[in-house]
N, C-alpha and C positions, 0 to 999 in steps of 0.2 A: 219750782228753784226753792235754795236754801242761800239766807242772807249770812256773809261771813263765817263761812265756814271755819272750823278748825279739829283736826282729827278724825274720827270716823263721821259719815253725816249719810242720813236718808234722801233719797227722794221721792216725794210719794208722790203717784198717778197709775194710769191705768193705760192700758192705749191695747181696742182687742184689734189682734191682728188677723183680719178677716181678706188679705191680700189675694193669699194664694202663695204657694210653696215658693222661695228663694230669700235673698237673703233681706235683712231689714236693719235698718240703719238709726242708731239715735246718739244725739248730736251732744255732747256736752260744752255749754256753751260760757267763758268766762266774760264776766263786765267788771273790767277792773277802775275802780275807784280813781280817782282824780288825786287821791293822799298818797296815792303808790309811786314810790322811786324809781326812777329805771335801775337794772341792776338785778330790782327785785324778782324774788321766782315766785313762780304758781305753781302747786304740787297736785296735782289731783287725779284722781284712774279710777274709772267703775271696775270694780271687783266682784262683785257677782249682780244678778236681779230677781226676779219672780215670775216664777211662769206656772200658773194653775196652782199655787200654794206653795210648789218647791223652791226651796231658794238654788239657784246654779252657779255654782263659782269656780267651774273649771275653764274657764277660760284659757287661751293657749299664753298671751300676753295681753294684761289690762292695758284699754287703749287712753288716753294717750300716755305713755310709760315715762317715767324723768321732770325732771322740773322743766317750767317753762319761760325763759326768764322775760321781763318785760323791758321792751325797748323805745325810746324816744322816736318814734317814726310814725306818717298817716297809714290809718288802716285802710287794705283793700277796699271800694265799695262793690256790691253784688250787681250782674248787669243784668239789672230790672228796669223796668218802664218809667219814664218820669225821673231819672234820678236827678237828687239833691246837687243844688251847686255847690263844689267845694273850693272856696277859694285860697289860692295860695300863694306866698309873695316868691318872684324868682329873681332874682339878683341878675344885675348887667351882665354881660358878657357872658350868660349863659347861650348854651348852641341851643340852635330851632332847626330841624329837619322839616320841611314844608311838606304835604300831602296831598296837595291841589294840583288843579291843573296850570296854574300860571308859573308858580316857582320851583316846580319838578317837572321841568318840559325839558331839561336839556335832551332825552331821548322823549322827542313826541310821540304821543301827544302826554305822555305821564312817563314815567322812571321807575318802572316795578322793583330795583334794585334798592329805594330808598329800604325795604321791608329788608334785604340782607342786611342793611349795614345797622337798622334796628335790634335784628335776629344777632350779628355779631357783638353791639354792644352790650347785649344781656349776655351773651356768653362769657362775654369778659367783666360782668359783675358789675359794669356799671349801670346804676339807676337810670330809669327812662320814666319821664313823665308824658303822660297820655292826654293832653289838653283838649274836651270836648267840651264845646260852651251848652252846660243844660238848657231844655227848653227849644233849643232856635228850630230856626226853619229849613227846608227843601234848601240846601246851598247858599244855607246862612253864613256869617262871620263866624268862626271861632272868637278871635281877638286881633286885635290890629296893635301893631308897634313898630317901630322904628329898628332896623335889622341891617345889619351888612354880609352880604354875603363873603363866605372868608373858604368855602370850599366849592368847587374845585381851583375856581380862579377869585380875586376880591372885584366886588362890586362895591361902588359907594353905600352907604346908609342910605334908607329911605323908609317912607310907612308903608308900612307894605299892612293888604288885609288876608290874613290865614286862614283858608277854609278848607272841610273836610277833614277838621281836625292835624293834629303837627304835635312834633315829639320833643320834648327840652331836655338837654343835659345838661344839669345843674353847674354852675361854675366851678364850684367845689373838683369836678372831676375833667375839669378839662386837658389839665395836664395834671393829674395826679392819678391813681390808681385807686380802687377803691380798696383794694390790699397791697402791701406796701412791694410784695413783686410782680404783681400783675401789670398791666397796662390801666396806660391814661386813654381818655377818651380820644384823646389828639391821637395817639399811635396805633387805638383801633381804625381810626377811620383813614389813615394813612395807607395801614396796613390794609384793610379794604381797598382805597383806590389803585393800589398794585399789584393785582389781579386783570386789570386790564379796561376796554372798551366797557362801556357799562356803569361797570364799580365806579370806573373815576368820572363820572357826567352825574355822580350822585349832590347833588345840594345842600348847604348846609351853612344857616346863617346864623350870626351874632347878635342877641339883643344890645341894643345902644344903652339901653336906662332899665331900671327894676321894673319890672311887670307885676299884677298879683291880676293871676290867668288861673281859671275854671280846670283845675287840676280831675280827671274822673279817676287814673289811675297811675300810681310810682309802679311801676313796673320793675321787680328787684330778682324779679327767677329766672335761671335758664329755660328758654323752650325746650320740649321734648320733645319731638311728632314723629305719630306711629302714622303709615301710611298703609292703609287696608290692601290687601290684597285678594281676596274671596270672591269677589266679583270681577275679575282678573283686566277691569280698568285702572290700575293705579297710575300706569303710566300719563294718564288725561290732567289727574292733581300736579303729577310730578312733573312733565313736558311743560305744561303748560303754566303754571302757578311756580314750583318751589325752582325750578333751574331759571328763569327767565327772571325771579326773585331773587338769586344769587343766596335761595338759603340752604341750610348742608346739614342743618342737626334735625333729618328726618333719618326714620328707619322705616322700611317695608317688609311687613309681615302679615303673618296669615293670623285672623281677627282669634283664631282658638288658639294661638300661642301667647295672648297678649296679657300682658304683668299686669300693666296699666301703675297708678299710684304707687305699687309696690317696685318701679323699677321708675318712681319717677315723669312719668311721661303727664308731659300737661296737655296734650292736645291730641287727637285723633279721627278720622275722615275715611270716609269710604266713597269713591268716586260712584260705583255704580255695580248692583249685586242683584239682582234677577233673579227669584224665589224659583219661578220653572225654572232655571238653570242650574241653580246649587241648592238645593233646599235644605241643606244641612246648615240650620238655623243655634247649632246647639252654643257656638262661636257668641252669640249672642251676647248672651250669660256677662260677658266677660265686659262686652260694653256698657252694657247697662249698670255692672258693678262701679265701673271705672266713675261713669258720671254720678251715681248714688255718692258716690268718695268725693266727689267736687273736679273729676276733670273736664274737660269739653270738650265738646263729639260734633263732628259737622257731616250730613248726608247728602250724597246728590243725586238726583235724577234714582232711578231702581231703587236704590239703597231705600231712597224716603219711603218706598211699598215695604222693605226688607224689616227695616229698625221700625215703623210705626206699626204695619200691620202682622205682623209672623214674628212677635216676640216668644222663646218659649215659652213663658206664663202668663202669656195672654194679653200682657198689661201693654202700655203705650206711653207715646212721651208728651205730643200735642196732644192726642183728641182723647176722649172716652170710648168708643168703642171701632176704632180706625177710621182711615181717610181711604178716598176713592180718588183716581186720578186718570189725567189726560193727557198727549203731547198736542192741546191743542195753544192758539196762541190770542192773547187777552192783552188790551191797551194796559204796558203798564203803571201802577199808581203807587208811587211810594210813602210810608209812614215812619214814623218814629227816627225821626233823621238826629234825632241827638246819643243814639244806642250805638255802641263802638263797631256791631257788628255792620253797619249801614253806614260810616264814612265813607264816601266817594263822591265826587263832583260828576253832576251830568247823567244822563239819565244810561241803562243797564238794558243791555240788547237780549233777547229772549232768546235762551239757547235751546234748542231743537234737544232732546232724547226722550227716552220712555216716559217719561212724567217731567212735564210742562209746567203742569197746574195742579192744584191736589185740593179737594178738598173734604169733610165730613161727610163720612160716609150714613146708612140710614140708621136712626136711631142713635146717631155720635154727633158731638159736638167738638166744640177745639176747647183745650182748658182754657178755663180765665187768665192764666198768667200767660196764655203763648200771646206774642204780638209781631202784628206784621212790618213786613221788611220790604216785598214787593207783594202788590194782589191787580188782580183787577180791580176798576174802577168802582171804590165805597160808596154804599155799604153793601160787603162781597162775603161770601167766605169763602171765594176762590183764591188760590193762593200761588203766588210763585218761591216768597222764599219766606221767611217766619225761623221766629227763635224762643225759646221759652228755659228763665230759670227757673232748674228744679232744687237746689239745695234750701235750705231754708233762708227767708230773706236777709238774714245778719250774719250771711256763710257766703265766701264768694267761690268762684266755680261753679260745675255741675250744668252749665247750658248745654241745651240738644240746637245745633244749627240747620235748618233745612232751605235747599238752594236749590230749585227746580232746572231742568237740562244739567248736559256738562259741556266741556270742552273750552268756553270763552275765552277761544284762540281765534285772535285777530289785532288786529293797528289803529282800530277807531277806540275809543272811548270808551264805547258803550259794552266792549268785548272786554277789556280793561279792565271796567268798573267792576265785571262779575269775579273776575280772579281776585282784587282788590277787597269784596268781600269775603274769599275766601281767605287771605292772608289777613284779614282785619282781625275772623275768631283766631289764628295761631299765635295773634297776641294778649288777648283779654284773660285775665286772673285764672288761676287756679289751683286749690286746693294746695295745696303740701302736705306731706307725710310727715308727722315727728322728729325731727332732725335725729339721725343716728348719733349712738352718742359716739362719742373720741375717748381715749385713752391718753390723756397729757403726761401719766405717769407719775410716779412717788415726787414729793418735794423733797429735793436732796440741799447737801451741803457740801460747798466743794471749796478748796483753797484758791487765792487768787493765781491767775495764773492755769489754773487745770482747764480741763474741758469734761462734758459730761454728755450722753448721750438723752435726748427727750424724748417721747413716747414712751408707747407702750408694747408690747406684744403679746399681740397686734395692737396699734396706734386706732386701728378699726379702718371699717369701708375696704373694697374691692383692691386687687391689682392696680387698675388702673384708676383711684381714685386721686383726685390733687387736692394737694395740702395747703395751708397757708399759717405761717406760725408769726405770730409779731410780737414783739418788734422783732426786727433782722439785727436789731446789734448783738453782735456777738455770735451769731450764726452763722455755719457752714453753707447752710442750705437750707431757706426759709419752705422752700416748695415740698422736701422729704417729709417723710411719714416718722424718721427717726435723726432729725437732723442733730448735730453736734456742736453744742452750745459751750462757749468760751465768755462769759461775761465778766467783767471788771468790777462792777458790785451786784449787790444781788438784786434779782430782775425775776419778775412775773413775766412767762408766758403762757401764749393764750395761743391756741388752735382749734382754726375751723377747717373744711373740707367740701369739698364738692365730687359725690361719686357719682359717672353720668346723669348727672341734674340732681343728684337725690344730695339734700344739706347736710352735713354734719358738725359735732359741736355747737356750742362752743365748750371747750376743755382746759383750765389753765393747770402748771405747775408752778412753783416758786423754785428756784435755784438762790441757794442764800450762798454770799461767797463769804468766805473767810480771810484775813488778812495775815500776811508771813512775818514770822517774829525774824530778830535781828540774828544776825549771826555772829554765835559766841566768838570772843579772843580765844585762840589755842594756844599753848605751851609744851613743853617738854625739857626734862632735867639732862638732855646731849650737851655735848657729843658722848657716847659711849662705843665701847669697847663689845666684841661680840662674848655675851655671856652674861653682859652685865642684866641689872633689871633696869627698866625703863616705865618714866612716868609721865603719863599726859594728863594736863592741866587744862577744864575751860570755865572760862568766866560763867558766874551766875546771872540766869534772866528768871522772873518769877513765874509758875509752874511750866516750866519745861521740862519735857524729856527730851534725852542726848541720845545720839548717834551717833559711834564712832567709828570710822573704815580707813584701813590704810594700806601699805604692803601687805603681800601676802595672804591677800581676801581674809586681810584683821576686820574685824569688827568688835564692839561692844557697846551696851547700850549706859553706862555708868560717864557720871559726869569726870571724875576724873579717875580711869582705871589703871593698870600698871600689866604689864611686860613681864616677867619674871626673867627669863632668860632672854636674850636674843642675839637675834644672826642678823648674816649681813641681809637677807633677804627681808628684813625688817627696818630696814634704811630708807628714807623716803618719806615721800610728803605726807600726812595723817591730816582729816577732815573730819570736823564734827559739824555737825546740823542740831539745832534747838528745833524741838515740836509744841507746838501752843494749839490746843482745840483742837489737834489731828491736823494741822499744817507744817509742813517743814519749811523752816525758813533757807535763808542759802548757806553756804559751810564756811567756818572759820577754818583755817588750817596752820600745821607747823611743819615744819622741818627737820625729821630726826635724821644727826650724823652718827655714822654706826662703824667705828675701824676695824677692817677686817682682821680675823688673825690671817699670818703668813701663809700661803701655799704650802702644803708638805712637797718636800722636793723630790725629785723623781731619782729616786735609787738606784745606781747601776753598778755590775762589773764584768769582769770578761769570761766569769763562770757560765755553763761549766769549765774547769782545769782537768790536767792530768797529774797526779801524783809528783811534787818534786816542782810544779812551776811554779809563778807567783800568782795573787790573789789582788786585782787592784780593783778598789772600791772610786764608784766615783758618784758624785751628787748635779743635782741642776741648779744653774746659779741664780742667786735672787737677793734682788737687789738689796744691800743694806744689811745683808743676813750671816750671822753667827752659825754652826754645825757643830754638832753632837753625833758622834757614830757612838753605837757600843753590838757585842757581839757575843760569839761562844767562847767562854774560858775564859771572861770576865774582861774581853776584849774592850777598849774607848780608844776613841781617837778627837779631836778638837780642829783636825782641817778637812780640807772640805773634799779633796780625793787623795785617801790612805791608798798605800801598799803592805803587802804581808807577802817575804818571800820566802820560799823551799814549803811549799805549801803540805799538809798531812792530810791526811781525812778526819783525823780530831780537828782542825780547824774546818771543817764544811760546816753548815748551819746559815742562819738566818742576820742578818744587821742591819740594824735601826739607825737613819738618818734623820735629823728634826731639824729647823731652820727655826732663829731667834731675829724677830724683826721689832726695837723699838719696844724690847722686853717684853714682846709678847710671844710663846712658842705657840710655833706652828703643830699640826697635828706630824705624827713621823711617818716615814712610809720604808719598808722595808725590799732588801733586796736578798736572795738566797745563792750560797756558794756550796756548790755540786765540786768535791773533789773526790775523781775517778780515778781506781786503778788501771794498769794495763791490762788487757783479754790475754787468752792465752791462743796460740792457732787453730784454726777451723777447721772441723773435722769436713772432709770432703772426696770422695772415692772415685775414681778413674770407669773406662768404659769402654766396650765396643764399638764402633760403628761401618757403616759401609762405607768403600771410598768414594769419595765425591760427595756426601751427607756432610750433616753438620749430627754436633751432638750436645746433649746438653748434662752440664756439669751443675751441683748441688752440693752447697754448703748449708752442713745444720750447725750445730752447739761450736762457739760457745753463744751465739747469738750476733746481732751487732748490725753494724752495716759490710757487706763485706764487696770486696772489690778485688779485680782478677785484675791479671797481669800476665804477661811473657818473659819474663825472670825470677829468678830468685831475689834480686832485691835490685830494689831499680826498676829500669824496663818502662813501658807503656801501660798505663790506665784502658785495661779493652773495655772494662763491664764493674758498674756497681749493682750488688743484688744478689741474694741467695743464688740465681739458678742465672748459669751465663752460657749460654748457646753460641756454640762455636761457629765460625765461616766453614764450609766445605771444605772437608780435608781428602787427601790425597797420600798421606803419610802420617805414621805416627807421629805425636804430638804434647810434648810437656806444658801445665800452665800449671799457674801460682797464683791463691789466694790468702786475701789475709783480709780480717775484720779488725773493723771499729767500733766503739765502745765508748759512746759517751764521748765521742772528739779523740777516742785512747787508740794508735793504730798496734795491733798485733805482729808477731810473727807470721810469715807466709807458709802454706804446704802445699808440695808440690802434687799436680794432679795430672796422669795419665791418660792420651786417649788416642788407642790402639784401636787401627783403619784397618777392614777386612774388603775381601772381595765380593762384589756384587753377580747374583745368580744368572742366566739366559733367560731369554723367553719362552715359557710353558708351549708347548704343543697343543691348539684346539681346534676341532674344523665345527663348523657352521652346519646346518642343517635346515629343511623346508617343512612348513606345519600350516594348517588351516585356521583361517581367521579366526579368533577367539578361542584357541587354543594355547595351551603352555607347550614348551620345550624343554629338553634336560639336556643341556650342554656339559660338556665332561673334558678335562686339564690331564694333561701329563706330562711325563720326559724329567723336565727341570726340576720337580721334587720341592721341599722345601712344603710351605703354608699356599695355596691355591687363597686369591682374593677376590670378587669378581666389582665390577665396577662400569657404568655405565656412562662412564665418559673415556677421551682415550688419559686424559692427565686432569689429576684432579677427582671430582665427582665424589658423586655416591657409594661406599661400599655398599654391595645388594647382600653377599653373604661367603660366608669363609667354608673351602672345602675344594674337591677335586671334580664335583656337580654340583651344575646350578641350574632348579628347577624358575623359570622365566615365567611370571603372570601371565593371565591368556592376553594373545596380543591382537591388535587388529592390522597392526601394519608390520614391514618390515622393519626389525630394530637389530641393533648393532650392541654386543655387550663387549668388556676388555676385561681380561683376567693376565694377574700380573702373578709370582714366587716370590714369597718371601723367602730366606734362609737365615735366620739365625739374625734376623731385622736387618737384614740389607734385601730389598726390594730392587726386583729384575726388571726388564721392559716388559710394556703390556702387551699383549695377542690381542686382536680383533676378531670376536666371533659373529659373524651373521647371522639371523634366525630371519629366511625371506618366510614371508605369511601369503600364503596362497589366498587370494580374496574369497568369500564366501558366494556363489552363484545366487544369483535374486530367483523368486521362486519363480517356475513354471507356469507359464500360459497355457491352462486346461479348463475346459468347456464343461459343465455338466449336459445332463440329457435326460429325455423322459422315454421312456419304453411302454411296453405293453407288459400287462403280467405274464409270468412266466417266460421269458424274456430275456435274452443278454444282449447288453448295451455294450459299442466300440467308445473308448476315450483314447483320445490324442491328445499329448502334452504338446506344444511348439516351443518357443523361446525359453528361454535364454541358450539351449542348445546343450550340450554335455551328456553324459549317462543319465537317462531318465529312470527312475524308482517307482515302483505303484505299493501301498501299504495300506491297509486296513484300519489305521490310525493316526491322529496329529504327531504323536510323537511317538516314537520303539513302534510297538506291534511286529507284525508280519508280512516279510517283503512278498506280494504277489508276485510282480511282475516286474522285469528289467526291459524296456523299450519306450520307443516313442508314444506306439498304442498298443490301448489295453483292452482284451475282450472279458468282459466279467460274467461269471458263472448263469444260468437264469436265474433271474429274480423275482422275489415273490411281493420286496416292499422298499420304501425308498430305503437307499443305501448309498452313503457317503464315504469315497475315496480320496486316496491323497496320494501327490505327488511327488517329488524332489529331484534335484540337477545335484549330480556328483561332477563336478570338476577338478582335475589333478589330484583325484582323492578328496574334495573337500565336499559334503553335502550342504547344499542351501536349503530357505527355508519352506517348507510344504504346502504346495495348493490344494484345499479343499474342492475336490469335485463331485457335484452332487446328480447320484443316479433317480430321478423319481417316475417310481413306478405306476402306472395309470390301469384301471381296472379294466377289465372287457366289458361291453355294455351290455346287456341283453338281446334277446332277436327282437325287433322291432313285432310291431304287433300291425298287422295288415290284412286285409279280406277280400278275395276271392268274389269276384261277378259274373253276369251271363250276360252276354252279348248275344246282336241279331250278326248272324253269316256274314263276313266282308265289311264287318265295323270294327271301328278300335274301340278299346278300353282302358280309360284311365282309373290306375292303381293309386288306393294313398295308404302310406306309412307313419304311423303316430308312435307313441311312448318307443324308445325310452329318449329320444332329442338325437343329436349329433346331424353326420353327416350322411346322407340316404344313399345307398349304391345298390343298384335294378343291373339281376346277371341272370342270363338265360340257363342257367347248371345250376344245383346243389354246392359244388364247389368247382373253381378254377371258374369254368367258362370266359361268357364277354360280359365283360360291362357294355350296359346298353344305355346306360342313365344315370346319372346324380342327378337327385332332389326326394321331396319327400310324395311329389304326384309324377308319375311314369304314363306316360297314354301310349297305348301296344301300336302297333301298323294295324290294317286292317284284317282280320283274322276268319278262317274259314274253318278250323278245328277247335278245339279243344286243346289250350298252350299254359303250362306252367311257368309262372315267374320265381326271381327268386331276390329275397332285398336284404340287403346289410346294413348295421349303421356304424359309423367311423365317430370316437369319441375322443379327444388328445389324442389324436394317430394309432388308437385302437379299433381292429378294425371283430364286430361280434359276431354272431353264429348265424344264419340266413333263416328266412322263415320264408315258405313255398306260399305263393299267392295262385291260384288256378280261376282263368278264363275259362267259363263255357261257352259253348257259341253253338246257336238255334239255329237251325235249318231254316230259310226263307223260304215261308211257301207260295205254291202257284198262284198268279193273278186270279182275281174271282172273277165269276161266269157275271155278265149283267147286262141287260139287253136297252135298248134304245126306246124311245116313242113319239108317237106325235098328240101335239095338244090343240086347242084350238089357242087364238093369241088372246091374252087377257086372262089364262087359267093359269094350274097346275101341274105337275106332275108327278107321279109317285113311281121313285126306281128302286128295283129292288135286287139284289149282290147274293151270289150260294154258291154252291163247292169248294173251296175252297177253305170253308171254318175259318174261325179263331176271331176278330174283334174288327170289321168292317169302317173304315173312314173314309168318306166322302170331302174330295178336296175340289176347287176351279181351276188348277193347271197340273199339267203332268207330271212336272216337279215340284216340289216347295209347293209353294201358295199359301189357301190359306183353310184348314180345314172348318169345314162346313158343319157338318153330322157325324155321327158315330152312332152304330146300327147296320142291321142288313137292309131296311127301306129306308129313302131320304123322301122326302115329298118336297119340293123345289120351290121355292117361292113364285109369284103370277109374271110369266112369261111373255113379253111381245116379238121375242124376236127368239132364233134358233139359238140354243144354248149345249156345250159341251161339258159334261161331268166325269169327274177320274173316282174311282174307287179304288181300296185296296185293305 
């Protein structure tokens, strides 16, 4: 230890790390002297250590990092046996949530939803005091007080004995939230009750008087529970304890993914994890680390074996060398009644499971820090439930709770008390990580009425972080990471946060508010005329800078600016603001009047005019104005609308007029006078046309606008434009054209249209062609130029000339020809080209022949004349007719046949003749048979269909097949066999059957023997091989040889020899 360290200090001491591989924890403990002030900070962190003489300083993050603020608040008491009393003054009107079977029994025999209410209060940051009287006996009274029930219904005050602990809500928080934007205790209770039955039956009492109570813990952390699923029994704790109690702040997860203190968990539990079922114990390390860092852990049933006997580093929580266990029942005995884990009234039923009881194994013993809660009768080492505090005795958390069996599901108090033990463990305080740093933002100065955004970029925490800024004065959203602040005076804002149970902050930022300066007095030297200089003025304000704004986007930073030349756009209201210490005050304004110059009158005239006409000048009316004109040759006038008679070209030019109003000359406007000369007569030629057609007449020089008339003077205006198309004319007609240049009409020119007679229709004959070929059409007789079209009238001009060759046609088409004689078009003559459709390709099938034979090919549909060729196109015409006999062929050959209909050939069809080779002569051997017997002859290679004949050529077909059996033969006979492959028969092979003459019957005599003896029979004469049988025909062959000895005979017997 080091007393009053300041700056770098060293703690001297040593520890032999003999616990094996794993995580080792060193605790830096602050002993805060009574002379410390609330708000002071302690800033100490471990920056290096020495191992085997080597200094190690490459720690990722020195811990703890940052200043730890000293607050005026009771410290937590570690969960160790024989706790000291901690008497605190509890003010009247504080709320009490009883935990005994008398006052918390609206849902009999005990309403577990009381635990859910306590969790809800803590999750809303309401501090809750857990009152447990130190040294009390089993089911002893924790305190006696006068109280009235205020939830769910009112019950008058009475003296009450509170047993099995109670939870107190200080009167400070009954109607006031811990953070300004949070909920008060009353709001939390009301919202909790709104969830319905069970929730709205939790009883809450109010103390009538001030009380001094033994407060074990002041709970101020948000509980965060992890329920492990490794053993597969997580539903036991969820369905039996958490859901019935209304607790929702739990998370189901695999212990291998458990992050513990890093995500601000306070408690974790395993209902059942059988090592034999799931021997992967690596996740246990996460729980060991969590406990060593100050987290609380509870194991049930087989989970006790897993976490006590199978830690990866060989260590144990409550024993020196592990425990043994059984599912036997003992008489429950209760100890350490004043420990938080043991707060229940009455007995606990012993629940069944893999582990109901446990005790130290061989050569093992319980840790001296472990304490019993339920065991066999004392003295004993057989335990049902126990607990141990593994962290240093002056630190909180680091508790391990064991609870034999699991489920504890039932309606009797014995089962409910088992659930209460689990729920008690969820509320025991755990160590918390150092509050994460928040960035409240840099101090800022703003002007009165302005806003600024608080917090950093980012402020700190995750996306789900809850922020609380105070005071809330001037904030748009005190729960935002970056609220908008609009304070009316200098304010220091402080932010704290909670990120999924992890605390953040506090951090503060000061917003300094500067006052606004007064509005300056603004003035000007108007009214003014356009073009004058404008002088603006502002009254003097100490240390101020000035900003002017006004019409026409005017700005200036001078106190008394000048605009050298003003226009109408500069008239209006000018504003000036004074800025002191960066704050803009309200604006002072002054109105500037600027008299506009009169507008330029609109000048007009009757221009253009023709020479000799009068010039009439005009000016638009401007109220109160006088006018001044000027123009060519020194012309002036002072009337509004003057006239100049008998104008000549010298008086053409620009005339100017201006208006004067109130002595101010406005801008002048101009009108241009054009005096145009009289144009000459146009140039236009006559033309000749065909009778009944129109003529287009064109006038050229001298230009201008041409107008066509039907008379030399006067008459009707027929058309305006350089080119005039007459109506259809049948007689010669004279037209007249004049030009107008700049409105001046010149003399007319006569234009004659001579009408000629149109020619007759040409003579032209149609023709017939094959589909997709062209036709040449010829016109004659009428003379002139022949023109071919695709329509009777209009249409497209296809060709010019006596002969026209059409494109390739696929359908009958009519063309039209006309004669053009001297531009006169005669009527059109229709000329039809009839297209004979191309016949379809013939139907003709190929065939297969034998080599060196010919094939007969036949074409059928579509009819017509069939022509046979030796090529797909072109080639040589081989034959004309439906059936074509090819020459003798030695190889596969393709022929092509087309049909000709009305002289038009169709597409050709390919006809394949496949030439098969003649197979070789079969292999067949002759044979020898006895006279009167049949012979079976066999033919083999080369395969195919074998035919047997009685002659070398021709002859009679005797049999088809590879094996042929002859009739009974008496003389030598020759047969012939051939094979047919793909319809081609090969040469025949001769097969000789040699017939052997049948020998005469042998000479053999019978004999007489005694019964029970054998006889020897002998055959002679015929020669050959002798065979002895037991029947005249067929029968069994008994012996082969000239002499046969019978078996022992007991009766007459006849034998046969051949």
